[in-house]
C-alpha positions as CSV (number, residue, x, y, z in Angstrom):
1,M,-44.4,-20.6,36.2
2,K,-46.6,-18.3,34.3
3,F,-45.7,-15.5,36.7
4,L,-42.0,-16.1,36.1
5,L,-42.4,-16.0,32.3
6,S,-44.3,-12.9,32.1
7,P,-41.7,-10.6,33.5
8,L,-38.9,-12.6,31.5
9,F,-40.8,-12.1,28.4
10,C,-41.2,-8.3,29.1
11,L,-37.4,-8.2,29.7
12,I,-36.6,-9.9,26.4
13,L,-39.1,-7.6,24.6
14,L,-37.0,-4.5,25.8
15,S,-34.1,-6.1,23.5
16,A,-35.5,-3.8,20.7
17,C,-34.2,-0.8,22.6
18,T,-30.8,0.6,21.7
19,V,-29.4,3.3,24.0
20,G,-26.8,5.8,22.7
21,P,-26.7,8.2,20.0
22,D,-27.7,7.3,16.4
23,F,-24.7,8.4,14.1
24,K,-25.5,11.2,11.8
25,T,-22.7,12.5,9.3
26,P,-21.9,16.0,10.5
27,P,-22.5,18.8,7.7
28,P,-19.4,19.9,5.8
29,P,-18.0,23.3,6.3
30,P,-19.9,25.9,4.2
31,A,-17.7,26.4,1.1
32,Q,-18.7,27.1,-2.5
33,S,-15.1,27.2,-3.9
34,Y,-11.7,26.3,-2.9
35,T,-9.9,29.8,-3.3
36,A,-10.9,33.3,-2.1
37,E,-12.4,35.6,-4.6
38,D,-9.3,37.6,-4.8
39,E,-7.4,34.4,-6.2
40,A,-9.4,34.1,-9.2
41,L,-7.7,31.2,-11.4
42,S,-6.6,31.7,-14.8
43,T,-4.8,28.9,-16.4
44,E,-4.4,27.8,-20.0
45,Q,-6.2,24.5,-18.8
46,H,-10.0,25.1,-18.6
47,V,-11.3,24.4,-15.0
48,L,-14.8,22.8,-14.8
49,L,-16.1,23.4,-11.4
50,G,-18.8,21.0,-10.2
51,Q,-17.7,18.2,-12.5
52,Q,-16.5,14.9,-11.6
53,I,-13.3,13.4,-12.7
54,Q,-13.7,10.2,-14.9
55,S,-12.9,6.8,-13.0
56,E,-9.3,6.2,-14.5
57,W,-8.3,9.9,-14.8
58,W,-4.6,8.8,-15.7
59,T,-6.0,7.8,-19.1
60,L,-6.5,11.6,-19.8
61,F,-2.7,11.9,-20.5
62,S,-3.2,9.7,-23.3
63,S,-0.4,7.5,-22.6
64,P,-0.8,3.7,-23.5
65,P,2.5,2.7,-21.6
66,L,1.4,4.6,-18.6
67,N,-2.1,2.8,-18.7
68,D,-0.4,-0.6,-18.8
69,V,2.1,0.0,-15.8
70,I,-0.7,1.1,-13.8
71,K,-2.6,-1.9,-14.5
72,Q,0.4,-4.1,-13.6
73,A,0.8,-2.1,-10.5
74,V,-3.0,-2.5,-9.3
75,A,-2.7,-6.3,-10.1
76,N,0.8,-6.9,-8.4
77,N,1.5,-4.3,-5.6
78,Y,1.8,-5.8,-2.3
79,D,0.4,-2.6,-0.5
80,M,-2.8,-3.3,-2.4
81,T,-2.8,-6.9,-1.3
82,T,-2.4,-5.9,2.3
83,A,-5.2,-3.4,2.0
84,K,-7.5,-5.9,0.4
85,E,-6.8,-8.6,3.1
86,R,-7.5,-6.1,6.0
87,V,-10.9,-5.2,4.3
88,A,-11.6,-8.8,4.4
89,Q,-10.5,-9.3,8.1
90,A,-12.7,-6.4,9.0
91,N,-15.8,-8.0,7.2
92,E,-15.2,-11.3,9.1
93,V,-15.0,-9.2,12.4
94,V,-18.4,-8.0,11.6
95,R,-19.7,-11.5,11.0
96,A,-18.3,-12.7,14.1
97,E,-19.8,-9.7,16.2
98,Q,-23.1,-10.4,14.6
99,G,-23.0,-14.0,15.7
100,N,-23.4,-12.5,19.3
101,L,-27.1,-11.8,18.7
102,F,-28.0,-15.3,18.5
103,P,-28.1,-18.3,21.0
104,Q,-24.9,-20.1,21.5
105,V,-25.0,-23.8,21.4
106,S,-22.3,-26.1,22.5
107,L,-21.8,-29.8,23.2
108,G,-20.0,-31.0,26.3
109,A,-18.7,-34.2,27.8
110,T,-17.7,-34.5,31.2
111,A,-16.1,-37.7,33.1
112,G,-15.0,-37.2,36.8
113,N,-14.6,-38.8,40.2
114,Q,-16.5,-37.5,43.1
115,L,-16.5,-37.9,47.0
116,Y,-18.8,-36.0,49.1
117,G,-18.0,-35.1,52.7
118,V,-19.9,-36.3,55.6
119,A,-20.8,-32.9,56.7
120,L,-22.6,-32.3,53.6
121,F,-25.6,-34.4,54.9
122,G,-26.0,-33.0,58.4
123,P,-26.1,-34.7,61.6
124,V,-27.3,-38.1,59.9
125,N,-23.7,-39.1,59.6
126,F,-24.6,-40.5,56.3
127,S,-22.0,-40.8,53.6
128,I,-21.7,-41.6,50.1
129,P,-18.7,-43.7,48.8
130,A,-16.5,-42.2,45.9
131,F,-18.1,-42.8,42.6
132,T,-17.1,-42.1,38.9
133,Y,-19.8,-40.2,36.7
134,Y,-20.2,-39.4,33.0
135,E,-22.2,-36.6,31.3
136,L,-22.9,-35.8,27.7
137,G,-25.1,-33.0,26.1
138,P,-25.7,-29.8,24.5
139,T,-25.8,-26.6,26.3
140,L,-27.8,-23.3,25.0
141,T,-26.6,-19.8,26.2
142,W,-28.3,-16.7,25.2
143,T,-27.7,-13.2,26.4
144,P,-30.6,-11.0,24.8
145,D,-29.5,-7.6,23.6
146,L,-31.7,-5.7,26.1
147,F,-30.3,-2.2,25.7
148,G,-28.5,-2.5,22.2
149,G,-24.9,-3.0,23.5
150,T,-24.2,-5.9,21.0
151,R,-25.9,-3.9,18.1
152,R,-23.7,-0.8,18.9
153,S,-20.8,-3.2,18.8
154,I,-21.9,-4.5,15.6
155,E,-22.3,-1.1,14.3
156,Q,-18.7,-0.2,15.7
157,Q,-17.0,-2.9,13.7
158,K,-18.9,-2.1,10.5
159,A,-17.4,1.3,10.9
160,Y,-14.1,-0.1,11.4
161,A,-14.7,-2.2,8.2
162,D,-15.6,1.1,6.3
163,Y,-12.7,2.7,7.6
164,Q,-10.3,-0.2,6.2
165,T,-12.3,0.1,2.9
166,Q,-11.4,3.9,2.7
167,Q,-7.9,2.8,3.6
168,L,-7.8,0.6,0.5
169,N,-9.1,3.3,-1.7
170,A,-6.4,5.6,-0.2
171,T,-3.8,3.0,-1.2
172,Y,-5.1,2.6,-4.6
173,I,-5.0,6.4,-5.2
174,T,-1.6,6.8,-3.8
175,L,-0.3,3.7,-5.9
176,T,-1.8,5.0,-9.1
177,G,-0.5,8.6,-8.4
178,N,2.9,7.4,-7.5
179,V,3.1,5.5,-10.7
180,V,2.3,8.7,-12.9
181,A,4.5,10.8,-11.0
182,L,7.4,8.4,-11.3
183,S,6.7,7.8,-14.8
184,L,6.8,11.7,-15.6
185,T,10.0,11.7,-13.5
186,L,11.6,9.2,-15.6
187,A,10.6,11.1,-18.9
188,T,11.7,14.4,-17.5
189,T,15.0,13.1,-16.1
190,Q,15.9,11.5,-19.7
191,A,14.9,14.7,-21.2
192,E,17.2,16.4,-18.6
193,L,20.0,14.1,-19.6
194,N,19.7,14.6,-23.1
195,A,19.8,18.5,-22.7
196,V,22.6,18.3,-20.3
197,S,24.6,16.0,-22.8
198,Q,24.0,18.6,-25.3
199,I,25.3,21.2,-23.1
200,I,28.4,19.4,-22.4
201,D,29.2,18.5,-26.1
202,E,28.9,22.2,-26.6
203,D,31.4,23.0,-23.7
204,K,33.7,20.6,-25.4
205,K,33.5,22.0,-28.6
206,N,33.9,25.5,-27.1
207,L,37.0,24.3,-25.4
208,Q,38.7,22.8,-28.3
209,L,37.9,26.2,-30.3
210,I,39.5,28.2,-27.4
211,Q,42.5,26.0,-27.2
212,A,43.0,26.2,-31.0
213,A,42.8,30.0,-30.8
214,F,45.2,30.1,-28.0
215,E,47.8,28.1,-30.0
216,A,47.2,30.7,-32.7
217,G,47.8,33.3,-30.4
218,A,44.5,34.7,-30.3
219,N,43.3,33.8,-26.8
220,S,44.9,34.0,-23.3
221,K,45.4,31.0,-20.8
222,M,42.5,32.4,-18.6
223,E,39.9,31.9,-21.5
224,I,41.0,28.1,-21.6
225,L,40.6,28.0,-17.9
226,D,37.3,29.6,-17.8
227,A,36.1,27.1,-20.7
228,K,37.3,24.2,-18.6
229,R,35.6,25.4,-15.5
230,Q,32.5,25.5,-17.6
231,L,32.7,22.2,-18.8
232,E,33.7,20.7,-15.5
233,N,30.7,22.6,-13.6
234,D,28.2,21.4,-16.4
235,E,29.6,17.5,-16.1
236,V,28.8,17.5,-12.6
237,L,25.0,17.8,-13.5
238,L,25.3,14.3,-15.0
239,P,25.7,11.9,-12.2
240,P,22.9,13.1,-9.9
241,L,20.4,12.8,-13.0
242,Q,21.9,9.4,-13.8
243,Q,21.2,8.4,-10.2
244,Q,17.8,9.7,-10.1
245,L,16.9,7.8,-13.3
246,S,18.1,4.6,-11.7
247,T,16.3,5.1,-8.3
248,T,13.2,6.2,-10.2
249,R,13.2,2.9,-12.2
250,H,13.9,1.0,-9.0
251,A,11.0,2.7,-7.2
252,L,8.6,1.9,-10.2
253,A,9.5,-1.7,-10.4
254,I,8.7,-2.0,-6.7
255,L,5.4,-0.4,-7.3
256,V,4.5,-3.2,-9.9
257,G,5.6,-5.9,-7.3
258,K,8.8,-6.7,-9.2
259,S,12.5,-6.8,-8.2
260,P,14.5,-4.0,-10.0
261,A,16.5,-6.7,-11.6
262,N,13.7,-8.3,-13.1
263,W,11.7,-5.6,-14.5
264,T,12.4,-2.7,-16.6
265,P,10.0,0.3,-17.1
266,P,9.0,1.6,-20.6
267,D,11.2,4.4,-22.1
268,F,8.9,7.3,-21.3
269,A,9.1,10.5,-23.1
270,L,7.3,13.8,-22.2
271,S,6.3,14.0,-25.7
272,D,4.2,10.8,-25.2
273,F,2.0,12.5,-22.7
274,V,-0.8,14.8,-23.6
275,L,-1.7,17.5,-21.1
276,P,-5.4,17.5,-20.3
277,Q,-7.1,20.7,-21.5
278,T,-10.1,20.4,-19.3
279,L,-10.0,19.8,-15.5
280,P,-13.2,18.8,-14.0
281,V,-13.1,19.8,-10.3
282,S,-15.9,18.8,-8.0
283,L,-17.3,21.2,-5.6
284,P,-16.2,21.3,-1.9
285,S,-19.6,19.7,-0.8
286,E,-19.0,16.8,-3.3
287,L,-15.2,16.4,-2.4
288,V,-16.3,15.3,1.2
289,R,-18.1,12.3,-0.2
290,K,-15.3,11.3,-2.3
291,R,-11.7,11.6,-0.7
292,P,-10.9,8.4,1.2
293,D,-9.0,10.3,3.9
294,I,-12.3,12.0,4.6
295,L,-14.5,9.2,4.5
296,A,-11.9,7.4,6.7
297,A,-12.2,10.0,9.4
298,E,-16.1,9.7,9.1
299,A,-15.9,6.1,9.5
300,N,-13.7,6.6,12.8
301,L,-16.3,9.1,13.9
302,H,-18.9,6.4,13.5
303,A,-17.0,4.1,15.5
304,A,-16.5,6.5,18.5
305,S,-20.3,7.3,18.2
306,A,-21.1,3.6,18.6
307,A,-18.5,3.3,21.4
308,I,-20.8,5.8,23.3
309,G,-23.8,3.5,22.9
310,I,-21.6,0.6,24.2
311,A,-20.6,2.4,27.3
312,T,-24.3,3.4,27.8
313,A,-25.6,0.0,27.5
314,N,-23.1,-1.2,30.1
315,L,-24.8,0.9,32.8
316,Y,-28.0,-1.3,32.6
317,P,-28.8,-4.8,33.4
318,S,-27.9,-7.7,31.3
319,L,-29.9,-11.0,31.3
320,T,-28.5,-14.4,30.4
321,L,-30.5,-17.3,29.6
322,T,-29.1,-21.0,29.8
323,G,-30.6,-24.3,29.2
324,N,-29.1,-27.9,28.8
325,T,-30.2,-31.4,28.4
326,L,-27.8,-34.0,29.5
327,Q,-27.2,-37.8,29.6
328,E,-26.0,-38.5,33.1
329,A,-24.6,-42.0,34.3
330,L,-22.3,-43.8,36.6
331,T,-21.0,-46.0,33.8
332,P,-20.3,-45.4,30.0
333,A,-22.7,-48.2,29.1
334,S,-25.8,-46.7,30.7
335,L,-25.0,-43.0,29.4
336,F,-27.8,-43.1,26.7
337,E,-30.4,-45.2,28.9
338,S,-34.0,-43.1,28.8
339,N,-33.7,-42.8,32.7
340,S,-30.3,-41.2,32.4
341,T,-31.8,-37.8,30.9
342,A,-31.4,-34.6,32.8
343,W,-32.2,-31.1,31.9
344,G,-32.1,-27.5,33.2
345,V,-33.2,-24.1,32.6
346,A,-31.8,-20.9,34.1
347,A,-31.9,-17.0,33.9
348,S,-29.6,-14.9,35.6
349,L,-30.1,-11.0,35.7
350,T,-27.0,-8.8,36.6
351,A,-27.5,-5.1,37.0
352,P,-24.4,-2.8,38.0
353,I,-25.0,-1.1,41.4
354,F,-21.4,0.1,42.4
355,S,-18.4,0.1,40.2
356,G,-16.3,2.7,41.8
357,G,-17.4,5.2,38.9
358,T,-15.7,3.1,36.4
359,L,-18.8,2.5,34.1
360,S,-19.8,6.2,34.1
361,A,-16.2,7.2,33.6
362,Q,-15.9,4.9,30.6
363,K,-19.0,6.6,28.9
364,R,-17.5,10.1,29.6
365,A,-14.2,8.8,28.1
366,A,-16.1,7.6,25.0
367,V,-17.9,11.0,24.6
368,H,-14.7,12.9,24.8
369,A,-13.0,10.3,22.3
370,Y,-16.2,11.3,20.1
371,Q,-15.3,15.0,20.2
372,A,-11.7,14.4,19.4
373,A,-12.8,12.3,16.1
374,L,-15.2,15.0,15.2
375,A,-12.4,17.7,15.4
376,Q,-10.0,15.3,13.5
377,Y,-12.9,14.9,10.9
378,Q,-13.2,18.7,10.5
379,Q,-9.6,19.2,10.4
380,T,-9.3,16.5,7.6
381,I,-11.8,18.2,5.6
382,L,-10.2,21.6,5.9
383,H,-6.8,20.1,5.0
384,A,-8.4,18.6,1.9
385,F,-9.8,21.9,0.8
386,A,-6.5,23.4,1.3
387,E,-4.7,20.7,-1.1
388,V,-7.1,21.4,-3.8
389,A,-6.7,25.2,-3.4
390,D,-2.7,24.7,-3.6
391,D,-3.0,22.5,-6.6
392,L,-5.1,25.0,-8.4
393,S,-2.9,27.9,-7.5
394,A,0.1,25.7,-8.5
395,L,-1.3,25.3,-12.0
396,Q,-1.9,29.1,-12.3
397,H,1.9,29.6,-11.4
398,D,2.8,26.8,-13.6
399,D,1.3,28.6,-16.6
400,A,3.4,31.8,-15.7
401,T,6.6,29.9,-15.4
402,L,6.0,27.9,-18.6
403,M,5.3,31.1,-20.3
404,A,8.6,32.8,-19.0
405,Q,10.5,29.7,-20.0
406,Q,8.9,29.5,-23.4
407,L,10.0,33.2,-23.9
408,A,13.5,32.5,-22.8
409,F,13.8,29.7,-25.0
410,S,12.5,31.6,-28.1
411,S,15.2,34.3,-27.1
412,A,17.8,31.8,-27.1
413,E,16.7,30.5,-30.3
414,A,16.6,34.0,-31.9
415,S,20.2,34.8,-30.5
416,L,21.5,31.6,-32.2
417,L,20.1,32.4,-35.4
418,L,21.5,36.0,-35.0
419,V,25.0,34.6,-34.1
420,E,25.0,32.0,-36.9
421,K,24.1,34.8,-39.6
422,S,26.9,36.9,-38.0
423,Y,29.5,33.9,-38.3
424,Q,28.3,33.3,-42.0
425,D,29.0,36.8,-42.4
426,G,32.4,36.7,-40.9
427,N,31.6,39.3,-38.2
428,T,32.1,36.7,-35.4
429,D,33.9,33.5,-34.6
430,S,32.8,29.8,-34.0
431,I,33.0,30.2,-30.2
432,H,30.1,32.6,-30.0
433,V,28.1,30.1,-32.1
434,H,28.7,27.3,-29.7
435,E,28.2,29.6,-26.7
436,A,24.8,30.4,-28.3
437,K,23.9,26.7,-28.7
438,R,24.9,25.9,-25.0
439,Q,22.7,28.6,-23.9
440,L,19.8,27.3,-26.1
441,A,20.4,23.8,-24.5
442,A,20.2,25.1,-21.1
443,A,17.0,27.1,-21.9
444,Q,15.4,23.8,-23.4
445,R,16.4,22.2,-19.9
446,N,14.4,24.8,-17.9
447,L,11.7,24.6,-20.4
448,I,11.5,20.8,-19.8
449,L,11.5,21.2,-16.2
450,A,8.5,23.7,-16.5
451,Q,6.5,21.4,-18.7
452,S,7.1,18.5,-16.4
453,Q,6.0,20.7,-13.5
454,R,2.6,21.2,-15.0
455,F,2.1,17.7,-15.9
456,T,3.0,16.8,-12.4
457,D,0.5,19.4,-10.7
458,T,-2.3,18.3,-13.0
459,A,-1.6,14.8,-11.7
460,Q,-1.7,16.1,-8.1
461,L,-4.8,17.9,-8.6
462,F,-6.7,14.5,-9.6
463,I,-5.3,12.9,-6.6
464,S,-6.3,15.8,-4.4
465,L,-9.9,15.5,-5.7
466,G,-10.0,12.0,-4.8
467,G,-8.6,10.2,-7.5
468,S,-10.3,7.0,-8.8
469,P,-11.3,4.8,-5.8
470,A,-10.5,1.0,-6.0
471,T,-14.2,0.3,-4.6
472,Q,-17.2,2.1,-5.7
């Protein structure tokens, strides 16, 4: 017995060995900034490179109604609930896989009827009549993790759990970003509706004046038609804006987990939002440790690395130990008598010799899967860098657009003042005054769109920088 146990003990000691590669996070691409040197960023907002955004970045817009809607969305959104449950599921799968490291004990009971053939006992021609038997007892089975295949499986499941955690973070960031975007859309659309309604009012007044002048013989029929055409063209702008207002309200209701009929969003106004003047922007090397899509790609890479270890462990022998103690009897009444106790211990060793190349091919496939996951991880990082660069450039161009629209609005204001003075002096008619007011309303609408775009691009920058994760 001693000679049998010594080799067995040595084999079990080998369970400390774990084959396959140990995962290490690849270094990020060398980058100190997001844009080229010839794309120096100059915006009205101050970019603080190397700084981290605060946990709840949307509070930088200083809008209590927005903060309240986001709170409702985080608490009630069904996509968030789904993501949380998937994290919980993945963690339970890890615990289930960890259980494979330990011996498994089961309790079994058997009742049967048996008849042995005469040939079983050889030429003595001795036979045993049919009999009924009963067995009851525990069985222990243990497969020691000799080469770390089980530990690599646990490592793989932990990586999948990390992936689901990052998916939860991505869902959270997408949700909060969408709430901000839709809230800004509501405010912008309402402001556009007000501006377009003002334009239409001026069109109607202008048409009335032209018709009055025509009746007095001062204008032609063509001028009336031109005024009507202008009114009709501007009235066409209203239905799409009203539809956009409705669909945005409905979409926001869905985000907070409510039916559009049972929830009404606040009356957002652009004036209720404050544009953040400082923009903390993390370094590229810090971004790769923050963005959920990058961390999810890293978790997939980790799982692919563990899969190589699993495939490698399958190339080595496996040992299974079993033991049982049974109560065996021919009648239920005698099942628990002392002389009915039986036990058994067994060890089986299985080593692959020929598998038609299956096991080797599986390992090579795992290596290729790892290389594919590595390329995907690196590509995800590059896309993340490009998104931040795009958002920074967008803010720069937003400044230029906003400045141009502010100049156009100021010019329209100045033009209206001049026309009104000319009208007061008797040098022009009221038609030109209403046209100047119409042009001012149109300039105001363009200014609203430019202001809204800068708010939206600011929010998008915070999202591209990794936003605020649901888990820390």
